[in-house]
C-alpha positions as CSV (number, residue, x, y, z in Angstrom):
1,X,-150.4,94.4,9.6
2,X,-151.1,96.7,12.6
3,X,-151.2,93.6,14.9
4,X,-147.7,92.4,13.9
5,X,-146.3,95.9,14.1
6,X,-147.6,96.2,17.7
7,X,-146.2,92.8,18.6
8,X,-142.8,93.8,17.2
9,X,-142.8,97.0,19.3
10,X,-143.7,95.0,22.4
11,X,-140.9,92.6,21.7
12,X,-138.4,95.4,21.2
13,X,-139.6,97.0,24.5
14,X,-139.2,93.6,26.3
15,X,-135.7,93.2,24.9
16,X,-134.8,96.7,26.2
17,X,-136.1,95.8,29.6
18,X,-134.1,92.6,29.6
19,X,-131.0,94.6,28.6
20,X,-131.6,97.1,31.4
21,X,-132.0,94.2,33.9
22,X,-128.8,92.6,32.7
23,X,-126.9,95.9,33.0
24,X,-128.3,96.4,36.5
25,X,-127.3,92.8,37.4
26,X,-123.8,93.3,36.0
27,X,-123.4,96.5,38.0
28,X,-124.6,94.6,41.1
29,X,-122.1,91.7,40.4
30,X,-119.3,94.2,40.1
31,X,-120.2,95.8,43.4
32,X,-120.3,92.4,45.1
33,X,-117.0,91.4,43.5
34,X,-115.4,94.6,44.7
35,X,-116.8,94.1,48.2
36,X,-115.5,90.5,48.3
37,X,-112.1,91.5,47.0
38,X,-111.8,94.2,49.7
39,X,-112.8,91.7,52.4
40,X,-110.3,89.1,51.1
41,X,-107.6,91.7,51.2
42,X,-108.5,92.7,54.8
43,X,-108.5,89.0,55.9
44,X,-105.2,88.3,54.1
45,X,-103.6,91.3,55.7
46,X,-104.9,90.2,59.1
47,X,-103.7,86.6,58.6
48,X,-100.3,87.8,57.3
49,X,-99.8,90.1,60.3
50,X,-100.7,87.3,62.7
51,X,-98.4,84.8,60.9
52,X,-95.6,87.3,60.8
53,X,-96.1,87.9,64.5
54,X,-95.9,84.2,65.3
55,X,-92.9,83.8,63.1
56,X,-91.0,86.6,64.8
57,X,-91.8,85.2,68.2
58,X,-90.5,81.8,67.3
59,X,-87.5,83.1,65.5
60,X,-86.6,85.3,68.5
61,X,-86.8,82.2,70.7
62,X,-84.9,79.9,68.3
63,X,-82.2,82.4,67.4
64,X,-81.7,83.9,70.9
65,X,-78.0,84.2,71.6
66,X,-76.9,81.2,73.7
67,X,-74.7,81.6,76.7
68,X,-71.2,80.3,76.6
69,X,-71.3,76.5,76.6
70,X,-71.5,75.1,80.1
71,X,-71.5,71.6,81.4
72,X,-74.8,69.8,81.9
73,X,-74.7,70.1,85.7
74,X,-73.8,73.8,85.6
75,X,-76.6,74.6,83.2
76,X,-79.0,72.6,85.3
77,X,-77.9,74.3,88.5
78,X,-78.3,77.8,86.9
79,X,-81.7,76.9,85.5
80,X,-82.9,75.7,88.9
81,X,-81.6,78.8,90.6
82,X,-85.0,80.1,91.8
83,X,-86.2,76.7,92.9
84,X,-82.9,75.9,94.6
85,X,-83.0,79.1,96.5
86,X,-86.6,78.4,97.5
87,X,-85.9,74.9,98.8
88,X,-82.3,75.2,99.9
89,X,-82.8,78.5,101.8
90,X,-85.7,77.1,103.7
91,X,-84.0,73.8,104.5
92,X,-80.7,75.5,105.5
93,X,-82.6,77.9,107.8
94,X,-84.1,74.8,109.6
95,X,-80.7,73.2,109.9
96,X,-79.1,76.3,111.3
97,X,-81.9,76.8,113.9
98,X,-81.4,73.4,115.5
99,X,-78.3,72.0,117.3
100,X,-79.8,68.6,117.5
101,X,-82.0,66.4,115.4
102,X,-85.2,66.0,117.4
103,X,-88.9,66.0,116.7
104,X,-89.2,69.7,116.6
105,X,-86.5,69.7,113.9
106,X,-88.5,67.3,111.8
107,X,-91.7,69.4,112.2
108,X,-89.9,72.5,111.0
109,X,-88.3,70.7,108.1
110,X,-91.7,69.3,107.0
111,X,-93.1,72.8,107.1
112,X,-90.2,74.2,105.1
113,X,-90.7,71.6,102.4
114,X,-94.4,72.3,102.2
115,X,-93.7,76.0,101.8
116,X,-91.2,75.1,99.1
117,X,-94.1,73.7,97.1
118,X,-93.4,70.0,97.5
119,X,-97.0,69.5,98.8
120,X,-98.1,68.1,102.2
121,X,-98.2,64.4,101.3
122,X,-94.8,64.4,99.6
123,X,-93.2,66.5,102.4
124,X,-94.5,64.2,105.1
125,X,-93.2,61.1,103.3
126,X,-89.8,62.6,102.8
127,X,-89.5,63.6,106.4
128,X,-90.7,60.2,107.6
129,X,-88.1,58.4,105.5
130,X,-85.4,60.8,106.8
131,X,-86.5,60.2,110.4
132,X,-86.1,56.4,109.9
133,X,-82.7,56.7,108.2
134,X,-81.3,59.1,110.8
135,X,-82.3,56.7,113.5
136,X,-81.0,53.6,111.7
137,X,-77.7,55.1,110.7
138,X,-77.3,57.1,113.9
139,X,-76.6,60.4,112.1
140,X,-75.9,63.5,114.0
141,X,-74.0,65.9,111.8
142,X,-75.8,68.5,109.7
143,X,-73.9,67.5,106.5
144,X,-74.8,63.9,107.0
145,X,-78.5,64.5,107.5
146,X,-78.6,67.0,104.6
147,X,-76.9,64.4,102.3
148,X,-79.5,61.8,103.4
149,X,-82.3,64.2,102.6
150,X,-80.8,64.8,99.1
151,X,-80.5,61.0,98.6
152,X,-84.1,60.5,99.5
153,X,-85.3,63.1,97.0
154,X,-83.0,61.5,94.3
155,X,-84.5,58.1,95.0
156,X,-88.0,59.4,94.6
157,X,-87.1,60.9,91.3
158,X,-85.2,58.0,89.9
159,X,-86.8,55.7,87.4
160,X,-85.6,53.0,85.0
161,X,-87.9,54.5,82.4
162,X,-86.5,58.0,82.5
163,X,-84.9,57.7,79.1
164,X,-86.8,57.8,75.8
165,X,-87.2,54.3,74.4
166,X,-86.4,54.5,70.7
167,X,-86.1,50.8,70.0
168,X,-88.3,50.6,66.9
169,X,-88.0,52.3,63.5
170,X,-89.9,54.4,63.5
171,X,-90.7,55.2,67.2
172,X,-93.8,57.5,67.6
173,X,-93.7,60.3,70.1
174,X,-97.1,61.8,70.9
175,X,-96.8,65.2,72.7
176,X,-99.8,66.3,74.8
177,X,-100.6,69.1,77.2
178,X,-102.7,72.2,77.5
179,X,-102.0,75.4,75.5
180,X,-99.3,77.7,76.8
181,X,-97.1,75.1,78.5
182,X,-94.4,75.2,75.7
183,X,-95.5,72.1,73.8
184,X,-94.5,73.3,70.3
185,X,-91.2,74.6,71.6
186,X,-90.5,71.3,73.3
187,X,-91.2,69.4,70.1
188,X,-88.8,71.7,68.2
189,X,-86.0,71.3,70.8
190,X,-86.6,67.6,71.0
191,X,-86.3,67.3,67.2
192,X,-83.1,69.3,67.3
193,X,-81.7,67.0,70.0
194,X,-82.6,63.8,68.1
195,X,-81.3,65.2,64.8
196,X,-77.9,65.9,66.5
197,X,-77.9,62.3,67.6
198,X,-78.1,61.2,64.0
199,X,-81.8,60.4,64.0
200,X,-84.1,60.9,60.9
201,X,-87.1,62.9,62.3
202,X,-90.5,63.6,60.9
203,X,-92.9,66.1,62.5
204,X,-96.7,65.7,62.3
205,X,-98.7,69.0,63.0
206,X,-101.8,67.3,64.4
207,X,-102.8,70.3,66.5
208,X,-105.2,71.5,63.9
209,X,-107.4,73.5,66.3
210,X,-105.1,76.3,67.3
211,X,-104.5,79.1,64.7
212,X,-100.8,79.2,63.5
213,X,-99.9,76.0,65.5
214,X,-98.7,74.3,62.3
215,X,-96.9,77.5,61.2
216,X,-94.9,77.5,64.4
217,X,-94.0,73.9,64.0
218,X,-93.0,74.5,60.4
219,X,-90.5,77.1,61.5
220,X,-88.9,74.6,63.9
221,X,-88.9,72.0,61.1
222,X,-87.0,74.4,58.8
223,X,-84.6,75.3,61.6
224,X,-83.8,71.7,62.3
225,X,-83.9,70.6,58.6
226,X,-86.5,67.9,59.3
227,X,-89.6,66.9,57.3
228,X,-93.1,68.2,58.5
229,X,-96.5,66.9,57.6
230,X,-99.5,69.3,57.9
231,X,-103.0,69.8,56.7
232,X,-105.3,72.8,56.7
233,X,-106.6,74.3,60.0
234,X,-109.5,72.3,61.4
235,X,-108.6,69.1,59.7
236,X,-109.0,65.7,61.5
237,X,-105.9,65.2,63.7
238,X,-106.0,61.5,62.9
239,X,-105.7,62.3,59.2
240,X,-102.5,64.3,59.9
241,X,-101.2,61.3,61.9
242,X,-102.0,59.0,59.0
243,X,-100.0,61.2,56.6
244,X,-97.2,61.4,59.2
245,X,-97.0,57.6,59.5
246,X,-97.0,57.1,55.7
247,X,-94.2,59.7,55.4
248,X,-92.1,58.2,58.3
249,X,-92.4,54.8,56.8
250,X,-91.6,55.8,53.3
251,X,-88.6,57.9,54.4
252,X,-87.3,55.2,56.8
253,X,-87.4,57.8,59.6
254,X,-86.3,56.8,63.1
255,X,-88.8,59.0,64.9
256,X,-92.2,60.5,64.2
257,X,-93.0,63.3,66.6
258,X,-96.7,64.3,66.7
259,X,-98.1,67.6,68.0
260,X,-101.6,67.3,69.4
261,X,-104.4,69.7,70.3
262,X,-103.5,71.7,73.4
263,X,-106.8,71.5,75.1
264,X,-107.6,70.0,78.5
265,X,-110.3,67.6,77.3
266,X,-112.7,65.8,79.5
267,X,-111.7,62.2,79.9
268,X,-114.0,60.8,77.3
269,X,-113.1,63.3,74.5
270,X,-109.4,62.8,75.2
271,X,-109.7,59.1,75.2
272,X,-111.7,59.1,72.0
273,X,-109.3,61.4,70.2
274,X,-106.2,59.5,71.4
275,X,-107.9,56.2,70.7
276,X,-108.5,57.2,67.1
277,X,-104.8,58.3,66.8
278,X,-103.6,55.0,68.4
279,X,-105.7,53.0,65.9
280,X,-104.2,54.8,62.9
281,X,-100.6,54.3,64.3
282,X,-101.3,50.6,65.0
283,X,-102.7,50.1,61.5
284,X,-100.0,52.1,59.6
285,X,-97.0,51.3,61.9
286,X,-97.7,48.0,63.6
287,X,-95.4,47.2,66.4
288,X,-94.0,50.8,66.6
289,X,-93.0,52.0,70.1
290,X,-95.3,54.8,71.3
291,X,-93.9,57.4,73.8
292,X,-96.7,59.7,75.2
293,X,-95.0,62.8,76.7
294,X,-97.1,65.2,78.8
295,X,-95.7,68.7,78.8
296,X,-96.2,70.6,82.0
297,X,-95.4,74.2,82.9
298,X,-93.4,74.3,86.2
299,X,-94.5,77.9,86.9
300,X,-98.1,76.6,87.6
301,X,-97.0,74.7,90.7
302,X,-99.7,72.5,92.2
303,X,-101.9,73.1,89.1
304,X,-99.3,71.1,87.1
305,X,-100.1,68.1,89.4
306,X,-103.8,68.5,88.7
307,X,-103.2,68.5,85.0
308,X,-101.0,65.4,85.3
309,X,-103.7,63.6,87.2
310,X,-106.3,64.5,84.6
311,X,-104.3,63.5,81.6
312,X,-103.0,60.4,83.3
313,X,-106.5,59.2,83.9
314,X,-107.3,59.5,80.2
315,X,-104.0,58.6,78.5
316,X,-101.2,56.1,78.8
317,X,-98.5,58.7,79.7
318,X,-95.0,57.3,79.5
319,X,-93.1,60.4,80.6
320,X,-93.3,64.0,81.6
321,X,-91.5,67.1,80.2
322,X,-91.3,69.9,82.8
323,X,-90.7,73.3,81.1
324,X,-89.8,76.8,82.3
325,X,-87.9,75.6,85.4
326,X,-85.6,78.5,85.0
327,X,-88.4,81.0,85.6
328,X,-90.0,79.6,88.8
329,X,-89.3,78.8,92.4
330,X,-91.8,76.0,92.1
331,X,-89.6,73.4,90.4
332,X,-89.9,71.2,93.4
333,X,-93.3,70.2,92.0
334,X,-91.5,67.6,89.9
335,X,-90.9,65.7,93.1
336,X,-94.6,65.7,94.0
337,X,-95.6,64.6,90.5
338,X,-93.1,61.7,90.5
339,X,-93.9,60.6,94.1
340,X,-97.7,61.0,93.7
341,X,-98.3,59.6,90.2
342,X,-95.2,57.5,89.6
343,X,-94.7,58.8,86.1
344,X,-91.1,59.2,85.1
345,X,-89.7,62.6,84.3
346,X,-87.9,62.4,80.9
347,X,-86.9,66.0,80.1
348,X,-86.7,69.4,81.8
349,X,-86.5,72.8,80.3
350,X,-84.0,75.0,82.1
351,X,-83.6,77.9,79.6
352,X,-84.6,79.6,76.4
353,X,-81.7,78.1,74.3
354,X,-82.3,75.3,71.8
355,X,-80.0,73.1,73.9
356,X,-81.7,73.8,77.2
357,X,-84.1,70.9,77.0
358,X,-82.2,68.4,79.1
359,X,-82.6,64.7,79.6
360,X,-83.6,64.2,83.2
361,X,-81.1,62.9,85.6
362,X,-82.5,62.3,89.1
363,X,-79.2,62.5,91.0
364,X,-78.1,65.7,89.3
365,X,-81.5,67.3,89.8
366,X,-81.4,66.5,93.5
367,X,-77.8,67.8,93.9
368,X,-78.7,70.9,92.0
369,X,-81.5,71.6,94.4
370,X,-79.6,71.2,97.7
371,X,-76.0,72.2,96.8
């Protein structure tokens, strides 16, 4: 009897120990839960602040009061004010300094164009063409020579492929470029432009590497009343493109505009990523026209040429969008890019307004630079 009594007491003691252990574990779990909850609240507040900041920035840009409506050429000329002053002032100084068109004049003009950020090779080619035409046409007057100079620049910039080709339903527009060049804003403005033309547009937020990139694009989608396809941050960009293709096809959309990661890849990584995206598009939208637009920041000058060369070596770029022309004196870089790489310029950004993304017109651009 004493044996069983002892065993019973031991069992009771063991149960008490287990109860104490359970109570301690419950207290520990509560502490951990409270710590996790506090951390989640901190992260949520931080994310909310960042998202609100991004939203406010985009809203300010989208909802910025627009100037009184101007004609295309007037807006372009105003937007190119700093560049025009840089080029035109230097060129005019050369013309005023010489009473006759001689070799010294050409040397000074070449130097002026180089200083206006047209680059040495492009400046030399322009001056050589001008020399030949002045001789051939026997030009002597300042106005005649200046007009010929303007014509040469316009001819360099002209291209039969300067307009977007939207000849399939849907047409896919891939937008590439490094961070900070205005890629997302360009997509938003392009979507607005196409929507006003009566096009049904779908956006695919395939820049899944940059925080809040999809949030920014979603604001533009809401503003333009267009559909957007997005996945979580860090998702496979090709998966977003797949969903975008499915959505565009099911909705009968005219255009699918795809944002892509704004990183300057090495050639292999860029080709691999774009190759994967191309394969998805070909599989889901066979025969669809693909426009690949490279967005460049005009304020970076010669660095924009380097970016264009890098991306052009890795991707089949069909056109260039040059942004922030209104904020720089280096807009002449567009001449260098076109002359050096042969890629057509399709759009230029000449202001903050939603309508200030303009289809590129070589003749108007050249006239706005010199007159």
